[in-house]
Structure formats: C-alpha cells, structure tokens
PDB file of N, CA, C and O in Angstrom:
ATOM      1  N   MET A   1     -16.893 -11.220  66.162  1.00  0.00           N
ATOM      2  CA  MET A   1     -17.079 -12.088  67.307  1.00  0.00           C
ATOM      3  C   MET A   1     -18.588 -12.180  67.586  1.00  0.00           C
ATOM      4  O   MET A   1     -19.280 -11.162  67.601  1.00  0.00           O
ATOM      5  N   ALA A   2     -19.073 -13.358  67.798  1.00  0.00           N
ATOM      6  CA  ALA A   2     -20.502 -13.548  68.028  1.00  0.00           C
ATOM      7  C   ALA A   2     -20.969 -12.731  69.238  1.00  0.00           C
ATOM      8  O   ALA A   2     -20.404 -12.844  70.326  1.00  0.00           O
ATOM      9  N   GLY A   3     -21.997 -11.913  69.039  1.00  0.00           N
ATOM     10  CA  GLY A   3     -22.570 -11.151  70.143  1.00  0.00           C
ATOM     11  C   GLY A   3     -21.848  -9.858  70.466  1.00  0.00           C
ATOM     12  O   GLY A   3     -22.245  -9.157  71.397  1.00  0.00           O
ATOM     13  N   GLY A   4     -20.810  -9.520  69.736  1.00  0.00           N
ATOM     14  CA  GLY A   4     -20.083  -8.288  70.024  1.00  0.00           C
ATOM     15  C   GLY A   4     -18.994  -8.037  69.001  1.00  0.00           C
ATOM     16  O   GLY A   4     -18.859  -8.756  68.011  1.00  0.00           O
ATOM     17  N   VAL A   5     -18.223  -6.998  69.269  1.00  0.00           N
ATOM     18  CA  VAL A   5     -17.125  -6.615  68.390  1.00  0.00           C
ATOM     19  C   VAL A   5     -15.881  -6.455  69.238  1.00  0.00           C
ATOM     20  O   VAL A   5     -15.911  -5.778  70.265  1.00  0.00           O
ATOM     21  N   PHE A   6     -14.772  -7.082  68.813  1.00  0.00           N
ATOM     22  CA  PHE A   6     -13.503  -6.953  69.505  1.00  0.00           C
ATOM     23  C   PHE A   6     -12.674  -5.907  68.779  1.00  0.00           C
ATOM     24  O   PHE A   6     -12.416  -6.032  67.582  1.00  0.00           O
ATOM     25  N   TYR A   7     -12.257  -4.873  69.505  1.00  0.00           N
ATOM     26  CA  TYR A   7     -11.432  -3.799  68.957  1.00  0.00           C
ATOM     27  C   TYR A   7     -10.018  -3.925  69.497  1.00  0.00           C
ATOM     28  O   TYR A   7      -9.816  -4.322  70.645  1.00  0.00           O
ATOM     29  N   THR A   8      -9.043  -3.588  68.669  1.00  0.00           N
ATOM     30  CA  THR A   8      -7.671  -3.514  69.151  1.00  0.00           C
ATOM     31  C   THR A   8      -7.276  -2.052  69.270  1.00  0.00           C
ATOM     32  O   THR A   8      -7.719  -1.199  68.501  1.00  0.00           O
ATOM     33  N   SER A   9      -6.439  -1.793  70.247  1.00  0.00           N
ATOM     34  CA  SER A   9      -5.946  -0.448  70.495  1.00  0.00           C
ATOM     35  C   SER A   9      -4.509  -0.582  70.968  1.00  0.00           C
ATOM     36  O   SER A   9      -4.257  -0.925  72.123  1.00  0.00           O
ATOM     37  N   GLY A  10      -3.568  -0.309  70.071  1.00  0.00           N
ATOM     38  CA  GLY A  10      -2.168  -0.529  70.422  1.00  0.00           C
ATOM     39  C   GLY A  10      -1.953  -2.010  70.690  1.00  0.00           C
ATOM     40  O   GLY A  10      -2.419  -2.856  69.927  1.00  0.00           O
ATOM     41  N   PRO A  11      -1.256  -2.323  71.761  1.00  0.00           N
ATOM     42  CA  PRO A  11      -0.957  -3.729  72.051  1.00  0.00           C
ATOM     43  C   PRO A  11      -2.057  -4.463  72.816  1.00  0.00           C
ATOM     44  O   PRO A  11      -1.858  -5.601  73.241  1.00  0.00           O
ATOM     45  N   THR A  12      -3.200  -3.834  72.995  1.00  0.00           N
ATOM     46  CA  THR A  12      -4.273  -4.455  73.771  1.00  0.00           C
ATOM     47  C   THR A  12      -5.570  -4.428  72.980  1.00  0.00           C
ATOM     48  O   THR A  12      -5.589  -3.987  71.831  1.00  0.00           O
ATOM     49  N   GLY A  13      -6.627  -4.884  73.571  1.00  0.00           N
ATOM     50  CA  GLY A  13      -7.913  -4.871  72.906  1.00  0.00           C
ATOM     51  C   GLY A  13      -9.036  -4.909  73.902  1.00  0.00           C
ATOM     52  O   GLY A  13      -8.814  -5.102  75.097  1.00  0.00           O
ATOM     53  N   PHE A  14     -10.259  -4.722  73.411  1.00  0.00           N
ATOM     54  CA  PHE A  14     -11.428  -4.773  74.281  1.00  0.00           C
ATOM     55  C   PHE A  14     -12.639  -5.210  73.484  1.00  0.00           C
ATOM     56  O   PHE A  14     -12.719  -4.985  72.277  1.00  0.00           O
ATOM     57  N   LEU A  15     -13.572  -5.831  74.164  1.00  0.00           N
ATOM     58  CA  LEU A  15     -14.800  -6.342  73.568  1.00  0.00           C
ATOM     59  C   LEU A  15     -15.955  -5.412  73.904  1.00  0.00           C
ATOM     60  O   LEU A  15     -16.129  -5.012  75.056  1.00  0.00           O
ATOM     61  N   VAL A  16     -16.734  -5.075  72.901  1.00  0.00           N
ATOM     62  CA  VAL A  16     -17.962  -4.299  73.088  1.00  0.00           C
ATOM     63  C   VAL A  16     -19.104  -5.212  72.668  1.00  0.00           C
ATOM     64  O   VAL A  16     -19.105  -5.772  71.571  1.00  0.00           O
ATOM     65  N   TYR A  17     -20.083  -5.351  73.569  1.00  0.00           N
ATOM     66  CA  TYR A  17     -21.179  -6.271  73.284  1.00  0.00           C
ATOM     67  C   TYR A  17     -22.504  -5.651  73.752  1.00  0.00           C
ATOM     68  O   TYR A  17     -22.516  -4.818  74.659  1.00  0.00           O
ATOM     69  N   PRO A  18     -23.612  -6.059  73.134  1.00  0.00           N
ATOM     70  CA  PRO A  18     -24.912  -5.539  73.531  1.00  0.00           C
ATOM     71  C   PRO A  18     -25.280  -6.010  74.941  1.00  0.00           C
ATOM     72  O   PRO A  18     -24.992  -7.141  75.334  1.00  0.00           O
ATOM     73  N   SER A  19     -25.922  -5.115  75.686  1.00  0.00           N
ATOM     74  CA  SER A  19     -26.345  -5.457  77.042  1.00  0.00           C
ATOM     75  C   SER A  19     -27.538  -4.604  77.426  1.00  0.00           C
ATOM     76  O   SER A  19     -27.594  -3.421  77.090  1.00  0.00           O
ATOM     77  N   SER A  20     -28.475  -5.187  78.115  1.00  0.00           N
ATOM     78  CA  SER A  20     -29.613  -4.401  78.603  1.00  0.00           C
ATOM     79  C   SER A  20     -29.185  -3.496  79.755  1.00  0.00           C
ATOM     80  O   SER A  20     -29.965  -2.650  80.194  1.00  0.00           O
ATOM     81  N   TYR A  21     -27.973  -3.660  80.245  1.00  0.00           N
ATOM     82  CA  TYR A  21     -27.453  -2.823  81.332  1.00  0.00           C
ATOM     83  C   TYR A  21     -26.567  -1.686  80.835  1.00  0.00           C
ATOM     84  O   TYR A  21     -26.010  -0.951  81.651  1.00  0.00           O
ATOM     85  N   ALA A  22     -26.422  -1.520  79.530  1.00  0.00           N
ATOM     86  CA  ALA A  22     -25.580  -0.451  78.983  1.00  0.00           C
ATOM     87  C   ALA A  22     -26.022   0.899  79.524  1.00  0.00           C
ATOM     88  O   ALA A  22     -27.214   1.198  79.593  1.00  0.00           O
ATOM     89  N   GLY A  23     -25.053   1.699  79.903  1.00  0.00           N
ATOM     90  CA  GLY A  23     -25.330   3.047  80.375  1.00  0.00           C
ATOM     91  C   GLY A  23     -25.763   3.141  81.823  1.00  0.00           C
ATOM     92  O   GLY A  23     -26.065   4.239  82.291  1.00  0.00           O
ATOM     93  N   THR A  24     -25.807   2.034  82.554  1.00  0.00           N
ATOM     94  CA  THR A  24     -26.273   2.078  83.939  1.00  0.00           C
ATOM     95  C   THR A  24     -25.136   2.231  84.947  1.00  0.00           C
ATOM     96  O   THR A  24     -25.388   2.519  86.117  1.00  0.00           O
ATOM     97  N   ASN A  25     -23.902   2.046  84.518  1.00  0.00           N
ATOM     98  CA  ASN A  25     -22.751   2.208  85.406  1.00  0.00           C
ATOM     99  C   ASN A  25     -22.508   3.702  85.638  1.00  0.00           C
ATOM    100  O   ASN A  25     -22.496   4.475  84.680  1.00  0.00           O
ATOM    101  N   LYS A  26     -22.321   4.109  86.855  1.00  0.00           N
ATOM    102  CA  LYS A  26     -22.092   5.520  87.167  1.00  0.00           C
ATOM    103  C   LYS A  26     -20.605   5.827  87.366  1.00  0.00           C
ATOM    104  O   LYS A  26     -20.242   6.888  87.874  1.00  0.00           O
ATOM    105  N   ALA A  27     -19.757   4.886  86.959  1.00  0.00           N
ATOM    106  CA  ALA A  27     -18.309   5.065  87.037  1.00  0.00           C
ATOM    107  C   ALA A  27     -17.723   4.933  85.627  1.00  0.00           C
ATOM    108  O   ALA A  27     -18.418   4.528  84.695  1.00  0.00           O
ATOM    109  N   THR A  28     -16.467   5.270  85.485  1.00  0.00           N
ATOM    110  CA  THR A  28     -15.799   5.156  84.192  1.00  0.00           C
ATOM    111  C   THR A  28     -15.759   3.692  83.761  1.00  0.00           C
ATOM    112  O   THR A  28     -15.254   2.834  84.485  1.00  0.00           O
ATOM    113  N   ALA A  29     -16.295   3.417  82.576  1.00  0.00           N
ATOM    114  CA  ALA A  29     -16.332   2.053  82.063  1.00  0.00           C
ATOM    115  C   ALA A  29     -15.043   1.693  81.327  1.00  0.00           C
ATOM    116  O   ALA A  29     -14.625   0.535  81.342  1.00  0.00           O
ATOM    117  N   LEU A  30     -14.411   2.676  80.685  1.00  0.00           N
ATOM    118  CA  LEU A  30     -13.231   2.409  79.888  1.00  0.00           C
ATOM    119  C   LEU A  30     -12.391   3.669  79.803  1.00  0.00           C
ATOM    120  O   LEU A  30     -12.912   4.749  79.527  1.00  0.00           O
ATOM    121  N   SER A  31     -11.086   3.536  80.040  1.00  0.00           N
ATOM    122  CA  SER A  31     -10.148   4.653  79.930  1.00  0.00           C
ATOM    123  C   SER A  31      -9.145   4.370  78.830  1.00  0.00           C
ATOM    124  O   SER A  31      -8.670   3.245  78.683  1.00  0.00           O
ATOM    125  N   PHE A  32      -8.830   5.388  78.066  1.00  0.00           N
ATOM    126  CA  PHE A  32      -7.796   5.305  77.042  1.00  0.00           C
ATOM    127  C   PHE A  32      -6.634   6.174  77.499  1.00  0.00           C
ATOM    128  O   PHE A  32      -6.801   7.379  77.683  1.00  0.00           O
ATOM    129  N   GLN A  33      -5.474   5.587  77.681  1.00  0.00           N
ATOM    130  CA  GLN A  33      -4.304   6.345  78.091  1.00  0.00           C
ATOM    131  C   GLN A  33      -3.492   6.704  76.855  1.00  0.00           C
ATOM    132  O   GLN A  33      -3.195   5.859  76.012  1.00  0.00           O
ATOM    133  N   VAL A  34      -3.142   7.988  76.774  1.00  0.00           N
ATOM    134  CA  VAL A  34      -2.360   8.486  75.646  1.00  0.00           C
ATOM    135  C   VAL A  34      -1.137   9.229  76.176  1.00  0.00           C
ATOM    136  O   VAL A  34      -1.168   9.764  77.285  1.00  0.00           O
ATOM    137  N   PRO A  35      -0.066   9.265  75.393  1.00  0.00           N
ATOM    138  CA  PRO A  35       1.106  10.024  75.828  1.00  0.00           C
ATOM    139  C   PRO A  35       0.767  11.497  76.025  1.00  0.00           C
ATOM    140  O   PRO A  35      -0.063  12.055  75.306  1.00  0.00           O
ATOM    141  N   GLU A  36       1.405  12.110  76.988  1.00  0.00           N
ATOM    142  CA  GLU A  36       1.153  13.525  77.300  1.00  0.00           C
ATOM    143  C   GLU A  36       1.273  14.403  76.056  1.00  0.00           C
ATOM    144  O   GLU A  36       0.470  15.318  75.870  1.00  0.00           O
ATOM    145  N   ASP A  37       2.253  14.141  75.213  1.00  0.00           N
ATOM    146  CA  ASP A  37       2.447  14.995  74.038  1.00  0.00           C
ATOM    147  C   ASP A  37       1.386  14.784  72.957  1.00  0.00           C
ATOM    148  O   ASP A  37       1.369  15.536  71.983  1.00  0.00           O
ATOM    149  N   ARG A  38       0.509  13.801  73.089  1.00  0.00           N
ATOM    150  CA  ARG A  38      -0.593  13.558  72.149  1.00  0.00           C
ATOM    151  C   ARG A  38      -1.961  13.897  72.729  1.00  0.00           C
ATOM    152  O   ARG A  38      -2.963  13.880  72.014  1.00  0.00           O
ATOM    153  N   PHE A  39      -2.003  14.205  74.021  1.00  0.00           N
ATOM    154  CA  PHE A  39      -3.286  14.404  74.694  1.00  0.00           C
ATOM    155  C   PHE A  39      -4.113  15.516  74.045  1.00  0.00           C
ATOM    156  O   PHE A  39      -5.283  15.303  73.724  1.00  0.00           O
ATOM    157  N   ASP A  40      -3.524  16.692  73.851  1.00  0.00           N
ATOM    158  CA  ASP A  40      -4.285  17.816  73.284  1.00  0.00           C
ATOM    159  C   ASP A  40      -4.821  17.489  71.894  1.00  0.00           C
ATOM    160  O   ASP A  40      -5.946  17.864  71.563  1.00  0.00           O
ATOM    161  N   ALA A  41      -4.033  16.795  71.081  1.00  0.00           N
ATOM    162  CA  ALA A  41      -4.489  16.419  69.740  1.00  0.00           C
ATOM    163  C   ALA A  41      -5.637  15.414  69.817  1.00  0.00           C
ATOM    164  O   ALA A  41      -6.578  15.491  69.027  1.00  0.00           O
ATOM    165  N   GLU A  42      -5.570  14.482  70.752  1.00  0.00           N
ATOM    166  CA  GLU A  42      -6.654  13.504  70.910  1.00  0.00           C
ATOM    167  C   GLU A  42      -7.944  14.180  71.350  1.00  0.00           C
ATOM    168  O   GLU A  42      -9.017  13.875  70.830  1.00  0.00           O
ATOM    169  N   VAL A  43      -7.841  15.097  72.309  1.00  0.00           N
ATOM    170  CA  VAL A  43      -9.019  15.838  72.772  1.00  0.00           C
ATOM    171  C   VAL A  43      -9.594  16.664  71.619  1.00  0.00           C
ATOM    172  O   VAL A  43     -10.810  16.703  71.432  1.00  0.00           O
ATOM    173  N   ALA A  44      -8.735  17.318  70.852  1.00  0.00           N
ATOM    174  CA  ALA A  44      -9.200  18.119  69.713  1.00  0.00           C
ATOM    175  C   ALA A  44      -9.883  17.238  68.670  1.00  0.00           C
ATOM    176  O   ALA A  44     -10.906  17.633  68.111  1.00  0.00           O
ATOM    177  N   ALA A  45      -9.341  16.063  68.402  1.00  0.00           N
ATOM    178  CA  ALA A  45      -9.949  15.151  67.425  1.00  0.00           C
ATOM    179  C   ALA A  45     -11.321  14.671  67.899  1.00  0.00           C
ATOM    180  O   ALA A  45     -12.257  14.585  67.105  1.00  0.00           O
ATOM    181  N   LEU A  46     -11.441  14.362  69.176  1.00  0.00           N
ATOM    182  CA  LEU A  46     -12.734  13.956  69.721  1.00  0.00           C
ATOM    183  C   LEU A  46     -13.741  15.098  69.612  1.00  0.00           C
ATOM    184  O   LEU A  46     -14.888  14.877  69.222  1.00  0.00           O
ATOM    185  N   ARG A  47     -13.323  16.310  69.952  1.00  0.00           N
ATOM    186  CA  ARG A  47     -14.224  17.474  69.826  1.00  0.00           C
ATOM    187  C   ARG A  47     -14.661  17.670  68.385  1.00  0.00           C
ATOM    188  O   ARG A  47     -15.834  17.930  68.119  1.00  0.00           O
ATOM    189  N   ALA A  48     -13.713  17.544  67.445  1.00  0.00           N
ATOM    190  CA  ALA A  48     -14.028  17.719  66.026  1.00  0.00           C
ATOM    191  C   ALA A  48     -15.031  16.667  65.554  1.00  0.00           C
ATOM    192  O   ALA A  48     -15.787  16.907  64.613  1.00  0.00           O
ATOM    193  N   ALA A  49     -15.040  15.509  66.201  1.00  0.00           N
ATOM    194  CA  ALA A  49     -15.992  14.443  65.869  1.00  0.00           C
ATOM    195  C   ALA A  49     -17.328  14.615  66.587  1.00  0.00           C
ATOM    196  O   ALA A  49     -18.217  13.775  66.450  1.00  0.00           O
ATOM    197  N   GLY A  50     -17.474  15.694  67.347  1.00  0.00           N
ATOM    198  CA  GLY A  50     -18.748  15.975  68.011  1.00  0.00           C
ATOM    199  C   GLY A  50     -18.850  15.498  69.447  1.00  0.00           C
ATOM    200  O   GLY A  50     -19.926  15.570  70.040  1.00  0.00           O
ATOM    201  N   VAL A  51     -17.754  15.009  70.023  1.00  0.00           N
ATOM    202  CA  VAL A  51     -17.778  14.546  71.409  1.00  0.00           C
ATOM    203  C   VAL A  51     -17.848  15.750  72.346  1.00  0.00           C
ATOM    204  O   VAL A  51     -17.115  16.725  72.180  1.00  0.00           O
ATOM    205  N   ARG A  52     -18.744  15.665  73.332  1.00  0.00           N
ATOM    206  CA  ARG A  52     -18.857  16.703  74.367  1.00  0.00           C
ATOM    207  C   ARG A  52     -18.335  16.124  75.662  1.00  0.00           C
ATOM    208  O   ARG A  52     -18.723  15.029  76.067  1.00  0.00           O
ATOM    209  N   PHE A  53     -17.457  16.861  76.308  1.00  0.00           N
ATOM    210  CA  PHE A  53     -16.850  16.394  77.545  1.00  0.00           C
ATOM    211  C   PHE A  53     -17.692  16.784  78.741  1.00  0.00           C
ATOM    212  O   PHE A  53     -18.326  17.839  78.762  1.00  0.00           O
ATOM    213  N   GLU A  54     -17.686  15.914  79.736  1.00  0.00           N
ATOM    214  CA  GLU A  54     -18.471  16.080  80.953  1.00  0.00           C
ATOM    215  C   GLU A  54     -17.573  16.587  82.079  1.00  0.00           C
ATOM    216  O   GLU A  54     -16.456  16.099  82.244  1.00  0.00           O
ATOM    217  N   ALA A  55     -18.043  17.548  82.843  1.00  0.00           N
ATOM    218  CA  ALA A  55     -17.339  18.010  84.040  1.00  0.00           C
ATOM    219  C   ALA A  55     -18.184  17.652  85.254  1.00  0.00           C
ATOM    220  O   ALA A  55     -19.410  17.587  85.167  1.00  0.00           O
ATOM    221  N   PHE A  56     -17.533  17.422  86.374  1.00  0.00           N
ATOM    222  CA  PHE A  56     -18.227  17.053  87.602  1.00  0.00           C
ATOM    223  C   PHE A  56     -17.390  17.499  88.781  1.00  0.00           C
ATOM    224  O   PHE A  56     -16.204  17.800  88.644  1.00  0.00           O
ATOM    225  N   GLU A  57     -18.016  17.539  89.926  1.00  0.00           N
ATOM    226  CA  GLU A  57     -17.325  17.935  91.152  1.00  0.00           C
ATOM    227  C   GLU A  57     -16.592  16.741  91.748  1.00  0.00           C
ATOM    228  O   GLU A  57     -17.185  15.684  91.966  1.00  0.00           O
ATOM    229  N   ALA A  58     -15.313  16.912  92.008  1.00  0.00           N
ATOM    230  CA  ALA A  58     -14.524  15.892  92.698  1.00  0.00           C
ATOM    231  C   ALA A  58     -13.343  16.603  93.354  1.00  0.00           C
ATOM    232  O   ALA A  58     -12.694  17.454  92.746  1.00  0.00           O
ATOM    233  N   GLN A  59     -13.087  16.246  94.567  1.00  0.00           N
ATOM    234  CA  GLN A  59     -12.025  16.883  95.321  1.00  0.00           C
ATOM    235  C   GLN A  59     -10.682  16.715  94.616  1.00  0.00           C
ATOM    236  O   GLN A  59     -10.321  15.616  94.194  1.00  0.00           O
ATOM    237  N   GLY A  60      -9.954  17.814  94.495  1.00  0.00           N
ATOM    238  CA  GLY A  60      -8.617  17.786  93.929  1.00  0.00           C
ATOM    239  C   GLY A  60      -8.537  18.002  92.437  1.00  0.00           C
ATOM    240  O   GLY A  60      -7.446  18.207  91.905  1.00  0.00           O
ATOM    241  N   LEU A  61      -9.679  17.962  91.734  1.00  0.00           N
ATOM    242  CA  LEU A  61      -9.662  18.204  90.296  1.00  0.00           C
ATOM    243  C   LEU A  61      -9.771  19.684  90.002  1.00  0.00           C
ATOM    244  O   LEU A  61     -10.549  20.395  90.637  1.00  0.00           O
ATOM    245  N   THR A  62      -8.995  20.147  89.044  1.00  0.00           N
ATOM    246  CA  THR A  62      -9.179  21.498  88.504  1.00  0.00           C
ATOM    247  C   THR A  62      -9.566  21.323  87.035  1.00  0.00           C
ATOM    248  O   THR A  62      -9.065  20.432  86.350  1.00  0.00           O
ATOM    249  N   TRP A  63     -10.462  22.185  86.567  1.00  0.00           N
ATOM    250  CA  TRP A  63     -11.029  22.040  85.227  1.00  0.00           C
ATOM    251  C   TRP A  63     -10.641  23.203  84.335  1.00  0.00           C
ATOM    252  O   TRP A  63     -10.586  24.348  84.785  1.00  0.00           O
ATOM    253  N   ASP A  64     -10.371  22.911  83.069  1.00  0.00           N
ATOM    254  CA  ASP A  64     -10.120  23.926  82.051  1.00  0.00           C
ATOM    255  C   ASP A  64     -10.725  23.423  80.744  1.00  0.00           C
ATOM    256  O   ASP A  64     -10.188  22.510  80.116  1.00  0.00           O
ATOM    257  N   ASP A  65     -11.833  24.014  80.340  1.00  0.00           N
ATOM    258  CA  ASP A  65     -12.495  23.678  79.084  1.00  0.00           C
ATOM    259  C   ASP A  65     -12.781  22.178  78.943  1.00  0.00           C
ATOM    260  O   ASP A  65     -12.532  21.588  77.892  1.00  0.00           O
ATOM    261  N   GLY A  66     -13.306  21.571  80.011  1.00  0.00           N
ATOM    262  CA  GLY A  66     -13.699  20.173  79.971  1.00  0.00           C
ATOM    263  C   GLY A  66     -12.592  19.182  80.267  1.00  0.00           C
ATOM    264  O   GLY A  66     -12.822  17.973  80.252  1.00  0.00           O
ATOM    265  N   VAL A  67     -11.392  19.679  80.536  1.00  0.00           N
ATOM    266  CA  VAL A  67     -10.257  18.810  80.853  1.00  0.00           C
ATOM    267  C   VAL A  67      -9.901  18.990  82.322  1.00  0.00           C
ATOM    268  O   VAL A  67      -9.722  20.112  82.794  1.00  0.00           O
ATOM    269  N   ALA A  68      -9.802  17.889  83.030  1.00  0.00           N
ATOM    270  CA  ALA A  68      -9.469  17.913  84.455  1.00  0.00           C
ATOM    271  C   ALA A  68      -7.979  17.642  84.640  1.00  0.00           C
ATOM    272  O   ALA A  68      -7.370  16.872  83.899  1.00  0.00           O
ATOM    273  N   THR A  69      -7.420  18.290  85.638  1.00  0.00           N
ATOM    274  CA  THR A  69      -6.032  18.026  86.022  1.00  0.00           C
ATOM    275  C   THR A  69      -6.028  17.609  87.480  1.00  0.00           C
ATOM    276  O   THR A  69      -6.673  18.230  88.324  1.00  0.00           O
ATOM    277  N   PHE A  70      -5.291  16.545  87.759  1.00  0.00           N
ATOM    278  CA  PHE A  70      -5.136  16.052  89.126  1.00  0.00           C
ATOM    279  C   PHE A  70      -3.765  15.422  89.249  1.00  0.00           C
ATOM    280  O   PHE A  70      -3.436  14.470  88.541  1.00  0.00           O
ATOM    281  N   ASP A  71      -2.985  15.952  90.137  1.00  0.00           N
ATOM    282  CA  ASP A  71      -1.682  15.362  90.449  1.00  0.00           C
ATOM    283  C   ASP A  71      -0.841  15.112  89.197  1.00  0.00           C
ATOM    284  O   ASP A  71      -0.191  14.073  89.076  1.00  0.00           O
ATOM    285  N   GLY A  72      -0.859  16.077  88.262  1.00  0.00           N
ATOM    286  CA  GLY A  72      -0.049  15.976  87.054  1.00  0.00           C
ATOM    287  C   GLY A  72      -0.665  15.202  85.906  1.00  0.00           C
ATOM    288  O   GLY A  72      -0.095  15.176  84.815  1.00  0.00           O
ATOM    289  N   THR A  73      -1.799  14.575  86.114  1.00  0.00           N
ATOM    290  CA  THR A  73      -2.482  13.824  85.064  1.00  0.00           C
ATOM    291  C   THR A  73      -3.633  14.651  84.524  1.00  0.00           C
ATOM    292  O   THR A  73      -4.369  15.270  85.292  1.00  0.00           O
ATOM    293  N   ARG A  74      -3.790  14.666  83.218  1.00  0.00           N
ATOM    294  CA  ARG A  74      -4.931  15.355  82.599  1.00  0.00           C
ATOM    295  C   ARG A  74      -5.898  14.305  82.063  1.00  0.00           C
ATOM    296  O   ARG A  74      -5.487  13.293  81.496  1.00  0.00           O
ATOM    297  N   SER A  75      -7.193  14.564  82.253  1.00  0.00           N
ATOM    298  CA  SER A  75      -8.237  13.613  81.865  1.00  0.00           C
ATOM    299  C   SER A  75      -9.443  14.356  81.319  1.00  0.00           C
ATOM    300  O   SER A  75      -9.701  15.504  81.680  1.00  0.00           O
ATOM    301  N   ALA A  76     -10.176  13.682  80.443  1.00  0.00           N
ATOM    302  CA  ALA A  76     -11.438  14.206  79.934  1.00  0.00           C
ATOM    303  C   ALA A  76     -12.422  13.040  79.852  1.00  0.00           C
ATOM    304  O   ALA A  76     -12.093  11.976  79.328  1.00  0.00           O
ATOM    305  N   TRP A  77     -13.621  13.249  80.368  1.00  0.00           N
ATOM    306  CA  TRP A  77     -14.658  12.216  80.387  1.00  0.00           C
ATOM    307  C   TRP A  77     -15.746  12.560  79.393  1.00  0.00           C
ATOM    308  O   TRP A  77     -16.054  13.730  79.166  1.00  0.00           O
ATOM    309  N   PHE A  78     -16.328  11.521  78.800  1.00  0.00           N
ATOM    310  CA  PHE A  78     -17.420  11.715  77.845  1.00  0.00           C
ATOM    311  C   PHE A  78     -18.292  10.470  77.843  1.00  0.00           C
ATOM    312  O   PHE A  78     -17.901   9.429  78.371  1.00  0.00           O
ATOM    313  N   LEU A  79     -19.474  10.580  77.248  1.00  0.00           N
ATOM    314  CA  LEU A  79     -20.431   9.475  77.195  1.00  0.00           C
ATOM    315  C   LEU A  79     -20.450   8.881  75.796  1.00  0.00           C
ATOM    316  O   LEU A  79     -20.379   9.606  74.803  1.00  0.00           O
ATOM    317  N   ASP A  80     -20.546   7.555  75.723  1.00  0.00           N
ATOM    318  CA  ASP A  80     -20.745   6.920  74.425  1.00  0.00           C
ATOM    319  C   ASP A  80     -22.244   6.982  74.099  1.00  0.00           C
ATOM    320  O   ASP A  80     -23.022   7.432  74.941  1.00  0.00           O
ATOM    321  N   PRO A  81     -22.670   6.550  72.920  1.00  0.00           N
ATOM    322  CA  PRO A  81     -24.091   6.647  72.560  1.00  0.00           C
ATOM    323  C   PRO A  81     -25.041   5.923  73.506  1.00  0.00           C
ATOM    324  O   PRO A  81     -26.221   6.269  73.564  1.00  0.00           O
ATOM    325  N   ASP A  82     -24.560   4.927  74.249  1.00  0.00           N
ATOM    326  CA  ASP A  82     -25.408   4.213  75.203  1.00  0.00           C
ATOM    327  C   ASP A  82     -25.366   4.813  76.604  1.00  0.00           C
ATOM    328  O   ASP A  82     -26.030   4.311  77.511  1.00  0.00           O
ATOM    329  N   GLY A  83     -24.590   5.884  76.794  1.00  0.00           N
ATOM    330  CA  GLY A  83     -24.505   6.523  78.099  1.00  0.00           C
ATOM    331  C   GLY A  83     -23.398   5.982  78.993  1.00  0.00           C
ATOM    332  O   GLY A  83     -23.305   6.367  80.159  1.00  0.00           O
ATOM    333  N   ASN A  84     -22.554   5.094  78.465  1.00  0.00           N
ATOM    334  CA  ASN A  84     -21.412   4.607  79.238  1.00  0.00           C
ATOM    335  C   ASN A  84     -20.377   5.727  79.365  1.00  0.00           C
ATOM    336  O   ASN A  84     -20.178   6.505  78.432  1.00  0.00           O
ATOM    337  N   ILE A  85     -19.732   5.802  80.509  1.00  0.00           N
ATOM    338  CA  ILE A  85     -18.740   6.845  80.758  1.00  0.00           C
ATOM    339  C   ILE A  85     -17.375   6.358  80.282  1.00  0.00           C
ATOM    340  O   ILE A  85     -16.872   5.326  80.726  1.00  0.00           O
ATOM    341  N   LEU A  86     -16.790   7.130  79.365  1.00  0.00           N
ATOM    342  CA  LEU A  86     -15.468   6.835  78.822  1.00  0.00           C
ATOM    343  C   LEU A  86     -14.526   7.974  79.215  1.00  0.00           C
ATOM    344  O   LEU A  86     -14.963   9.064  79.586  1.00  0.00           O
ATOM    345  N   ASN A  87     -13.228   7.696  79.123  1.00  0.00           N
ATOM    346  CA  ASN A  87     -12.232   8.653  79.577  1.00  0.00           C
ATOM    347  C   ASN A  87     -10.999   8.551  78.682  1.00  0.00           C
ATOM    348  O   ASN A  87     -10.595   7.461  78.276  1.00  0.00           O
ATOM    349  N   VAL A  88     -10.420   9.695  78.387  1.00  0.00           N
ATOM    350  CA  VAL A  88      -9.104   9.751  77.764  1.00  0.00           C
ATOM    351  C   VAL A  88      -8.226  10.510  78.732  1.00  0.00           C
ATOM    352  O   VAL A  88      -8.622  11.553  79.253  1.00  0.00           O
ATOM    353  N   GLU A  89      -7.012   9.982  78.979  1.00  0.00           N
ATOM    354  CA  GLU A  89      -6.144  10.600  79.971  1.00  0.00           C
ATOM    355  C   GLU A  89      -4.688  10.433  79.584  1.00  0.00           C
ATOM    356  O   GLU A  89      -4.325   9.557  78.799  1.00  0.00           O
ATOM    357  N   THR A  90      -3.861  11.304  80.158  1.00  0.00           N
ATOM    358  CA  THR A  90      -2.441  11.174  79.922  1.00  0.00           C
ATOM    359  C   THR A  90      -1.941   9.923  80.624  1.00  0.00           C
ATOM    360  O   THR A  90      -2.485   9.502  81.645  1.00  0.00           O
ATOM    361  N   ASP A  91      -0.909   9.348  80.065  1.00  0.00           N
ATOM    362  CA  ASP A  91      -0.405   8.084  80.601  1.00  0.00           C
ATOM    363  C   ASP A  91       0.632   8.251  81.701  1.00  0.00           C
ATOM    364  O   ASP A  91       1.146   7.261  82.220  1.00  0.00           O
ATOM    365  N   GLY A  92       0.947   9.494  82.063  1.00  0.00           N
ATOM    366  CA  GLY A  92       1.908   9.731  83.135  1.00  0.00           C
ATOM    367  C   GLY A  92       3.344   9.718  82.676  1.00  0.00           C
ATOM    368  O   GLY A  92       4.242  10.014  83.465  1.00  0.00           O
ATOM    369  N   ALA A  93       3.590   9.380  81.417  1.00  0.00           N
ATOM    370  CA  ALA A  93       4.955   9.390  80.902  1.00  0.00           C
ATOM    371  C   ALA A  93       5.345  10.803  80.479  1.00  0.00           C
ATOM    372  O   ALA A  93       4.533  11.538  79.916  1.00  0.00           O
ATOM    373  N   ALA A  94       6.551  11.164  80.745  1.00  0.00           N
ATOM    374  CA  ALA A  94       7.021  12.506  80.377  1.00  0.00           C
ATOM    375  C   ALA A  94       7.391  12.563  78.925  1.00  0.00           C
ATOM    376  O   ALA A  94       7.808  13.613  78.436  1.00  0.00           O
TER     377      ALA A  94
END
C-alpha cells in the first residue's frame, strides 16, 4: 500500500505508515487480543524475540513478571521500535 503496509491479523487488519508523530502517543496505540489459553505462549514468544515488557503504576493492576492482571484480564505492554505503546491481552473468553 502506498505510504505504508497493511497487515492482517485473523479476521481483521491494520495499517502501519510512516509519521513524524510516531512514538509521541502516551497511550496504547494498538492492542492484540488473544485467547486466555494462548496468552502465556504469546508472551513467551515475544520475550524469545527480545521484547521487553513495560510495567507502570495504575490503580487496580497487579503485576507478575511484566504481566498485569485486572478484573480477570491479563495484559502486557511493550514498545515498538518507534516508541509506540503496544499491548497483548487476554480476550476475556474462557
């Protein structure tokens, strides 16, 4: 795609494009939801690829080795090479 790359992920997709504003958002730019039974494997695969997870203070979150738990959902945040905040989290399905 001119000016960017369109990626598919399951039944959806997203566009990644160059921007002089990359990395300036202080909130999660993109979340990937995975089934609960695949979450640990996804986190392990990201770690094996060199991804470092970010922890931060937020009311109601409990942390264990870079993974946050809140109200039954587990999440892990990390930065892409441009400093954008990405997230992988359980999808809430049992």
